[in-house]
N, C-alpha and C positions, 0 to 999 in steps of 0.2 A: 421090977420095972426097969432098972438100969440094965439088967441082962437082956431084957427084951429089946430095948433100944439099941444096945450094942450088937445084938444078933441081926436086927433089921439093917442097921448101918453096914455091918460087914457083908450081909447078903447083897445089898445094893452095890457095894464096891466090887464084889466078885462077879456080879451079874453084868457089869459094864463090858462092852466089847473091847477087845484088844486092837489097838491101832498100830500096826507095824509099818515102818518106813518101807517103801517099795525098794526092790533090788535095782541095781544099776541096769540089769538086763531088761526089767520091766519098764524102767524109765526110758531106755533107749528104744524099746519097742514102740512106746507111745510117740516118741519123737519121730521115729521113722515111718510110722503108719497112720498117725493121727491127722485130724483135720488141722488147718492152719492155726486155729485158736488153741487146740490142745498142744500142738507143737510149740507155740510161743509160751504157753504156760509151763511146759516142761523145761524149756530153755531158761526161762526166768527163774524157776526153782533151782536149777543146777547152777546158774550164774550167782544167785544169792548165796548158795552154799559155798561156792568158790570165794565170793567176796568176804564172807564170814571167816573163812580160813585165812584169807589175806590180811584182814584186820587183826586177827589173833596173832598171826606171825609178826606183823608190824609191832604189836604191843610187846611181844616177847623180845624182839630186837631192842626196843626202847628201854626195856628193863635189863638189858645185857644178858639175856637168857638165849638159849638156842632156839632159833626160829623153826617153825614147822616146815617151811620151804623157802627157797630163795629165787623169786621170780626175776625176770629181766627188768632192770630198772627203767622207769619211764615208759612202760608199755602197759596200757589198759587192755585187758582181755575182753574181746567181744563175746557175746553169748555163743555165737557159732564156734569160736575158738575154744571156748570152755567145753562145748559138747564134743568137738573133735579131739580134744586132749583126753577126755574120758573115754571116747571110742578107741583111741589108739592104745590106751592102757589096757582096756578090756581085750583088745586084739592080741596083745602081747601075753596076757595071762587071763585065761577064761575064768579063773576063780574069782577075779575082781567083779565080774558081772553078777555073781551069786551073792555078793555082799550088799547090805543096805547102801543106797546111793550116796549117802553122806560119807560113809567109810570109803566107798569106791573113789569118791572125789578126793579125799585125803590121800589115798594111795596114789592116785593119778598125779596130784600136784607134787608129791614127794618124788615120784619117778621122773616127772618132766622137768622139775626145777630143783634138783638136789642142791644142798648147801655144800660149799667146799669143805 
């Protein structure tokens, strides 16, 4: 009975669809061609990703560890600036667009705001 339950549980887990993060190219395509609502949703997602990286970097700095990136002090990025930063990094290196957009954002902030 235990084996049967384990087999069913394993089958259910393996039968679940995989949800992969969209690539930066896919994200930018939706941003560039989508309707205004889709465009806003993509910009909000990318901006949230940027904000998460900023908080993580601030935390690392507070712990006297190496930050992820070093943004301009006292400047809050707008959603449009976040998207343009990502677009600029993708234009410099097309491989960035093939990465999941979270990784692409990490690479973009490190390129745009390197630490000394």
